[in-house]
C-alpha positions in Angstrom: 8.0 16.5 8.4 11.7 15.9 8.9 13.9 16.7 5.9 15.5 13.4 5.0 18.5 13.7 2.7 21.1 11.3 1.4 23.7 13.1 3.6 21.6 12.4 6.7 21.2 8.7 5.8 25.0 8.5 5.3 25.6 10.0 8.8 23.1 7.5 10.4 24.8 4.6 8.7 28.3 5.8 9.6 27.4 6.2 13.2 25.2 3.2 13.8 26.3 0.6 11.2 30.0 1.4 10.4 30.4 -2.0 8.8 28.3 -0.7 5.9 29.7 2.8 5.7 31.5 2.1 2.4 28.3 1.2 0.6 26.8 3.8 -1.7 23.6 5.5 -0.5 21.2 6.9 -3.0 17.4 7.6 -3.0 15.1 5.1 -4.8 13.2 6.4 -7.8 9.9 6.5 -5.9 10.8 7.1 -2.3 7.2 7.2 -0.9 5.4 9.6 1.3 4.9 8.0 4.7 8.5 6.7 4.6 11.6 7.7 2.6 13.6 4.9 1.1 17.2 4.8 0.0 19.4 2.2 -1.6 22.2 1.0 0.6 24.6 -0.8 -1.8 23.0 -3.4 -4.1 21.4 -5.6 -1.5 19.8 -3.4 1.1 17.4 -0.4 1.4 17.1 2.1 4.2 13.6 3.1 5.3 12.9 6.2 7.4 9.5 7.5 8.6 8.9 11.0 7.4 7.0 12.0 10.5 5.9 10.8 13.9 2.6 9.4 12.6 4.5 6.8 10.6 6.9 5.5 13.3 4.6 2.7 14.2 4.8 1.4 10.6 8.6 0.8 10.9 8.2 -0.8 14.3 5.3 -3.0 13.1 7.3 -4.1 10.0 10.2 -5.1 12.2 7.9 -7.2 14.4 5.8 -9.0 11.7 7.5 -9.1 8.4 10.0 -11.8 9.2 7.0 -13.9 10.4 5.0 -13.2 7.3 7.9 -13.9 5.0 8.2 -17.4 6.2 4.7 -18.2 4.9 4.7 -16.4 1.6 6.1 -17.8 -1.7 7.0 -14.3 -3.1 9.7 -12.2 -1.6 8.5 -9.3 0.6 10.3 -6.5 2.5 12.3 -7.9 5.4 14.2 -5.9 8.0 17.9 -6.8 8.6 18.7 -4.1 11.1 17.0 -1.4 13.2 18.4 2.1 13.7 17.7 4.3 16.7 16.8 8.0 16.9 19.4 10.7 17.1 19.4 14.5 17.6 19.3 15.0 13.8 16.7 12.3 13.1 14.3 11.7 16.0 12.6 8.4 14.9 13.6 4.7 14.7 14.4 3.5 11.2 15.2 0.3 9.5 17.5 -1.4 7.0 15.7 -3.9 4.8 16.7 -6.5 2.3 16.5 -5.1 -1.2 14.2 -6.9 -3.7 15.2 -6.6 -7.3 12.5 -5.6 -9.7 10.7 -2.6 -11.2 7.6 -1.1 -9.7 4.5 -2.2 -11.7 3.2 -0.1 -14.5 1.3 -0.4 -17.8 4.5 -0.9 -19.8 6.3 -3.6 -17.9 3.2 -5.9 -17.4 2.8 -7.9 -20.6 -0.2 -9.9 -19.5 -2.7 -7.9 -17.3 -4.9 -11.0 -16.7 -2.0 -13.1 -15.6 -0.7 -10.3 -13.3 -4.1 -9.9 -11.8 -4.2 -13.7 -11.1 -0.7 -13.6 -9.6 -1.7 -10.7 -7.3 -4.9 -12.5 -6.3 -3.0 -15.6 -5.4 -0.5 -13.6 -3.2 -3.4 -11.9 -1.4 -5.1 -15.3 -0.7 -1.8 -16.7 0.6 -1.4 -13.6 2.9 -4.9 -14.0 4.2 -4.3 -17.7 5.1 -1.5 -16.9 7.6 -2.2 -17.2 11.3 -3.3 -13.9 12.9 -2.6 -14.6 16.6 -1.5 -11.4 18.3 -1.5 -9.4 15.0 -2.4 -5.7 14.9 -6.1 -5.0 14.3 -7.3 -2.2 12.1 -7.1 1.3 13.8 -5.4 4.6 13.8 -2.0 3.0 13.3 -2.9 2.1 9.7 -5.5 4.8 9.0 -8.3 2.2 9.5 -7.4 -0.1 6.6 -9.1 -3.4 7.4 -12.1 -1.7 9.1 -15.3 -0.7 7.3 -14.9 2.1 4.7 -17.7 3.8 6.5 -15.1 5.4 8.8 -14.6 7.8 5.8 -18.3 8.5 5.0 -18.1 12.1 6.0 -15.1 12.7 3.7 -16.9 11.0 0.8 -20.1 12.9 1.3 -18.3 16.2 1.5 -16.3 15.4 -1.7 -19.4 14.3 -3.6 -21.2 17.6 -2.7 -18.2 19.6 -3.8 -18.1 17.8 -7.2 -21.7 17.6 -7.9 -21.3 19.4 -11.2 -18.4 17.3 -12.4 -19.2 13.6 -11.7 -22.4 11.6 -11.6 -22.9 12.1 -7.9 -26.2 10.1 -7.7 -24.5 7.0 -9.1 -21.4 7.4 -7.0 -23.5 7.9 -3.8 -25.4 4.7 -4.6 -22.1 2.8 -5.0 -20.8 4.2 -1.7 -24.1 3.2 0.0 -23.5 -0.3 -1.2 -20.0 -0.3 0.1 -21.0 0.7 3.6 -24.1 -1.5 3.8 -22.1 -4.7 4.3 -19.4 -5.8 6.7 -16.8 -8.5 6.8 -18.5 -11.4 8.7 -15.6 -13.8 8.9 -12.6 -14.0 11.3 -10.0 -11.2 10.6 -7.3 -12.0 8.1 -4.0 -10.4 7.2 -4.1 -7.6 4.6 -1.3 -5.5 3.1 -3.2 -2.2 3.3 -1.6 -0.4 0.4 -1.7 -2.6 -2.6 -0.7 -0.2 -5.4 1.7 -0.3 -8.4 4.5 1.4 -6.5 4.5 -1.5 -3.9 4.4 -4.3 -6.4 7.6 -5.4 -8.1 7.8 -6.9 -11.6 10.4 -8.9 -13.5 9.8 -10.1 -17.0 6.2 -9.0 -16.8 5.4 -11.0 -13.7 4.9 -10.2 -10.1 8.2 -10.9 -8.3 7.9 -9.2 -4.9 5.8 -7.0 -2.6 7.1 -4.1 -0.5 5.9 -1.4 1.9 3.8 -3.2 4.5 3.6 -0.2 6.8 -0.2 -0.1 7.1 -0.7 -3.9 7.3 -2.9 -5.5 9.9 -5.7 -7.9 10.3 -9.4 -7.4 9.6 -11.4 -7.0 6.4 -9.2 -7.6 3.3 -11.4 -5.5 1.0 -9.0 -2.6 1.0 -6.4 -4.7 -0.8 -8.6 -5.1 -3.8 -9.1 -1.4 -4.6 -6.4 -1.8 -7.3 -9.1 -3.5 -9.4 -10.3 0.0 -10.3 -7.2 2.1 -9.8 -5.0 0.0 -12.2 -6.7 -2.9 -14.0 -9.0 -2.6 -16.9 -12.5 -4.1 -17.0 -11.3 -7.4 -18.6 -8.5 -8.1 -16.1 -10.3 -6.6 -13.1 -12.5 -9.7 -12.7 -9.5 -11.9 -12.3 -8.3 -10.0 -9.3 -11.8 -10.1 -7.8 -12.6 -13.7 -8.8 -13.9 -15.7 -5.9 -14.8 -12.7 -3.7 -18.4 -12.3 -2.4 -20.4 -9.4 -3.6 -20.1 -7.5 -0.3 -16.3 -7.6 -0.3 -16.3 -6.4 -4.0 -18.6 -3.5 -3.0 -16.4 -2.5 -0.1 -13.3 -2.8 -2.3 -14.9 -0.4 -4.8 -15.7 1.8 -1.9 -12.1 2.1 -0.8 -11.1 3.0 -4.4 -13.9 5.5 -4.6 -13.0 7.2 -1.3 -9.3 7.6 -2.2 -10.2 8.9 -5.7 -12.7 11.5 -4.4 -10.3 13.0 -1.8 -7.4 13.2 -4.3 -9.0 14.2 -7.5 -8.2 17.8 -6.9 -4.7 17.2 -5.5 -2.0 19.7 -6.4 0.2 16.8 -7.6 -0.9 16.4 -11.3 -0.1 12.7 -11.4 -2.1 12.0 -8.3 -5.1 13.9 -9.6 -4.9 12.2 -13.0 -4.8 8.8 -11.3 -7.9 9.7 -9.3 -9.7 10.8 -12.4 -8.8 7.5 -14.0 -10.3 5.6 -11.1 -13.5 7.6 -11.0 -13.9 7.0 -14.7 -13.3 3.3 -14.3 -15.9 3.2 -11.5 -18.6 5.2 -13.3 -18.1 3.3 -16.6 -18.2 -0.2 -15.0 
């Protein structure tokens, strides 16, 4: 991956957008993995792919986010300018409108049920938008929107490796349920990475959604994995309310897959989150 520093971002701004060179550049608190994000003054953010695999995300956002924003009631990421590759930084990059708010966490959400309902409403609104010409699930978004069965080999390998730690028979049965059904409706828009770090909160309420890099159209089940990764049993049902059983099973499958492949991560926070998710699934 390319080393992306504040100094590099300042050089890119100075060279390509000199009208903004006087604005302060500083990294955001949680800059992300696929893309690095920096504040540019008070009203913009710079977004730079961390490697070649993520370039398509920036290009896709530039193409589709202005269109989606016109049909959504909540603010979302919206590019205001596109930067070009240089010798020092070899990928296209973007400058986006900054959306005020804190990333969601257990402390700034005062009503988990209400927050789950707000998120469910946003996803329903997203799914209602016209999909003509939109990008279908594939390698560009790591197969979000496709069947979770694309990761069956990873799940099976992880379950075998953790047979002495987790109730593998139960988890295997839940995975089998997840891959036994398919989305049997026309493809709809999905975000692809619905997670606390991409949901903005003000006064305890959902106020914006960011990081649409792996968006596309297809099965929206992946967008509901947060029911197990974040919400408790009481509030979970409000995020999932109205979904058919198969979509719920696939959503749980997405959460299970991610937890299984990250539960032994070197990053302690990532590993702890995976353990939380596996506990939520096994105790459900």
